[in-house]
N, C-alpha and C positions, 0 to 999 in steps of 0.2 A: 721515496715519496714524490720527488719532483717528476720522475718518469711517469708515475700514475697520473699526476695532475696534467702533465703535458698530453698524455694519451687521452684523457677525458676531454681536454680542450679540442684536440684534433677530431675526436669522435663527435663532439657537439657541432663543430664546423662542418663535418661531412654530413651529419644529419640535417643541418640547416640548408646546405646546398641541395640535398636530395629533396627536401620539402619545397624549396624555392623552385627547383626544376620541374616538380610534379604539379604544383598547385598555382603558381603565380602566372597569370596570363600576360604574355608579351605580344600584344596585337591580338590575333585570333587564335593563337596556340600558346602552349607552355614552352619553356626552353627545350625540354626533351622532345616535344612534338615537332618543333622546328628542326632539331637535329635529326629526328627520324625521317622527316620529309627531305632534308638535304641528302641523307644517305641513300634514299630511294630514287634519286635522280639518275638519268642515263649517264651523265658525265661522271658522277662518283662511281658508278658501276664500272665504267671504262677505266677509271683511275685504279680501282682495286684490281681489275683483271690485268691491266698492264703491269702493275707492281708485282703481282703474282708471277707473271711470265718472266719478268726481269730477274726476280729473286730465284725462280726456278733455274734459270740459266746460270746465275751466280753460284747457286748451291751445286749444280752439276759440275761446273768448272773447279770449284773448291774441292769437291769430292774426288775428282780425277787427280788433282795435284796431291792430295793427301795419299791417295792410293799409290801414285808413282813414288812419292817420298817413302812410304812404308815398304814398297817393293825394293827400293834401293838398299835399305838397311836390313831386309829380310834374309835369313839364312838360306842356304841353297836347298836344304831339305825341310819340308813341312813337318812339324811335330803335332799331329792330330791323333788323339786317341791312344797315345803312348807309342806310336810307331816311331822307330828310329832311336828310341831311348836306349840307354846302356842296359844290357842284360845282366851285367855283373852287379849282384846285390851289395858287394863290398866296395863299390866305387864311391868316391867322395861326393857329398851332396853339392848341388849347384849353388846353394847359399847356406850360411851358418844360421842356425836357429838357436836362440838363447834358451836357457833353462826355464825362464819365466814364460816365454811363449810356448815352449814345449808342454809345460804343465797346464797352461790355459787350453791348448788344443786337446790334451787328454781329457780335461774336464768337459769340453764340448762334446767330444766323441762319446764319453760315458753317459752323459745326459741324453744323447740321441739314441743310445742303445737301450735305455730303460723303457720298459713296456708301460704304456699309459694305463691308468687305472679306471 
């Protein structure tokens, strides 16, 4: 009950803020009108462009570091599409699957094989 009351209070506050921002004149514009004009200035566009450039460099460097870290721990053979896997059907599985998980997987497979009506 308290969570619902708190949610309604927050919703009312948000509604009040939006109403204020759209209707109350602060000088010759509303609050959202001032914000829109600020965002359309040359300086703010430069700020956004510069931030995107810096973040792009940061993301590129982080991606390179992650790729190098993954390459360090990667096995020597790539296992894609079943290549390099053991051909012996009697070999031990890579991990143990419990009976509960095994029955859940069977249920999923059986439901997937049923024909839609």
